N, C-alpha and C positions, 0 to 999 in steps of 0.2 A: 655580381657587381656591374658587369657590362650591360646587362639587360636593364638594371635599375637606372644607371646613369644615362644610358641612351634614351630610355623612356622619358626621364625627366627633361633631358635636353629637347626632345621633340615636343613634349607637351608644353614646355615653356615658350619655344620659339619657332615651331614648325610653320606657322602661318606667315611669319615675317619674311623669310627669304623666298618663299614661294609666291605669296601675295596674290594668287589667282591669275598670274600673268600668262600662264600657259593656255588656259581656257580662253582668256581675252585674245591672245594671239591667234588661236584657231578661228575664233569667230570673225576677227577683222581681216586677217590675211586670206581667208577663204573668199572674202568679198573683194579684196584688193591684192591679188597675188603679185602684182608688180611692186608692191611696197614691202616685200619680205625683208629685204636688206635694212630698210629704215626701222621696221619694228624690231628686228633682231638686235641691231646695234644699240638702239636706244633702250630696248628692254634690258639688255645686259648691263648697260650703264645704271639703270634704275635698280637692278638686282645687286649691283656692287654696293650701292647705298644701303640696300636692305641687309646685305651681308655684314656691313659695318655695324648696323644697329643690332643685329643678332649677336655679333661678337661682343659688343658693349653690354648687352643683356647678360650674356654668359659670364663675363668678367664680374658683373655686379653680383650674380648668384654665388660665384666662387668666393668673393670677398665677404658677402653677407653670411653665408653658411659655414665659412672657414673650412672648406674641403681640404683633406690631406692631399699630398702631392700626386698619388696614384689617381685619385678621383679627378683631380684637375686635368691630368693628361687625358683621361678617358673622356671627360667632358669636352675638351678642346678637339680631340679627334672626332668625337660624335658630331659636334657642331660643324666642323669642316666637312665631314661626310654629308651631313644634311644639306649644306649649302651647295656642294658639288652635285648632289643628286637632283635638287630642284632646278639647277642651271641646265643640267643635261636634259631633264624632262622639258624644260622651256624650249631648248633648241630643237628637240625632236617633235615638238608640237607643230612646227612648220611643215613637217612631212604629213602629219595628220590633216592639216588644213589643205594640203595639196593632193589629198587622197592617195598617198603613197605609204600605207602602213607597213609595207614590207621592210622599209628602212628602220622604222621604229622597232619592229620585232627583231630585226637583225642586230641592232646595237644593244638592245636590252638582253638578248640571248648571249651575245658576246661578253657583256659585263657579268652576267650571272655565271657563265662558264669560267670567267677569270676569277670571280670570287671563290668558286669551288676549288679550282686548281691551287690558287695561292693559299687558301685556308688549309687545305690538306697538307701543303708543303710546310706551312708554319707549324702545324700540329706535329708533323713528322719530325721536324728538327727541334721540337720542344719549346716553341715560342709561346708567349702568353697572350692575354687579352689585348694588351697594347699593340703587339705585333699584328694580331688579327685585324684590329681596326686600322692600323697603319697601311697594311697591304690593300685593304678594301678602299681606303682613300685614294691610293695610287691607281687602282683599277678603275674606279669611277672617274678619276681625273682623265685617264686615257680615253674612257668612253665619251666624256664631254668634248675632248679635243677631236675625236673621230666624228662626232655628230656635227661639230662646226665645219669640219673639212667636207663632209658629205653635203651639207647645205650649200657651201661655196661651189662645189663641183656639180651637184645634181639639180639644184633649184635656182639659185641666183648668186652671182658674184657679190660677196659681202663688201660693202663700202662703209668703212668705219667713220661715218659722219654723225656727230652727236648734236642734238637739238635739246637743250635743257627744258624748254617749254613743252616739247613733245614728251619728254621723259615724265614730267609732272602730269601731263594729260593721261599717259598710260597708267601711272600709279593710281590716279583718281578713278579711272574707269575700271581698274582691276579690283578695287576695294570691295565691291559686293561679292565677288568670287572668293576673296580672302575671308569674308565673314562666313561663307558656306564651309570653307575649309576649317575655320576655327570651331564651328559647331561640331563638325565631324570629329575633330581631335578631342574636344571636350567630352563628347558622347562616348567615344571608344576608349580613351586613355585615363579619364579622371579617376576610375577605380584603381588603376595601377599606381598612380601618383599617391593616392590616399593610402594604399596598402604599404607603400615604401616608408611612410612615416609611422605606420601603426605596427608593422610586423617585421621590418628590417629587410636587408638586401637578399638573404637567401630565399625567404618565402616569396618575395617579389619576383625573383628570378624564375622560380618554378611557375608562378602565376603567368608571367610574361611568356614563358615557353609554351604553356598550354594555349594561350591566345594565338601564337604563331601557327599552331596546328590547325586551329579553326579558320584562320585567315588564308590558309592555302586555297580555299574555295572562293576567295574574293574575285578571282579572274572571271567567274561566270557573270556577275552583274557588270563588271568593268567591260567585258567584251561586248555585251549588249549596248552599254552606254557608248562605247567607242564606235560601234557600227552606225550610230546616228550622227556622229560628228562628220563634217562641220555644221550640218543642218540644225 
């Protein structure tokens, strides 16, 4: 059930809260490092709007498909997790632009260790899927807060000054990167979404689990891609 609902949530809305703003931030702040605070503050303002759109889309799906209470909770938690993850990646992108990948690796490693420890604790105490997603939301939220603190201390003091016109400009410029992300999500997840309607939750869960094994090796092309950033 968790795999099915999380896959649906991501397939329906993954491009919206991300919107390619991380890649856009890497490209622009590598050229204008003195503008990190401006891009971060206004980027997060734009992502707040994108998060609201994502939440509205999820609410529409729940109402349209008449999900039971458990599925509603899982969808809300999955959507919240998706929004926090993309915000954390956005903040960490400024370290990539500044050629400090060690901070990116450190925060990501800390979040993954936190997932492991809290997930084992939940399973040890007999918690269910809702609890597993809940603790993951908390861990990613802490990772997001830590990433913000590190930017403030190590890169540039964040000035929370918002410029609505600049937010719109950022969203427009990020749109092509959002299209790239949409294509990737459709290419990789459309089969899982189709299977969930054809074969039910259990078969979809097994299928999604097998994909996770294959995706373990995604770090190889990602590492080569990251080595060429921000150029």
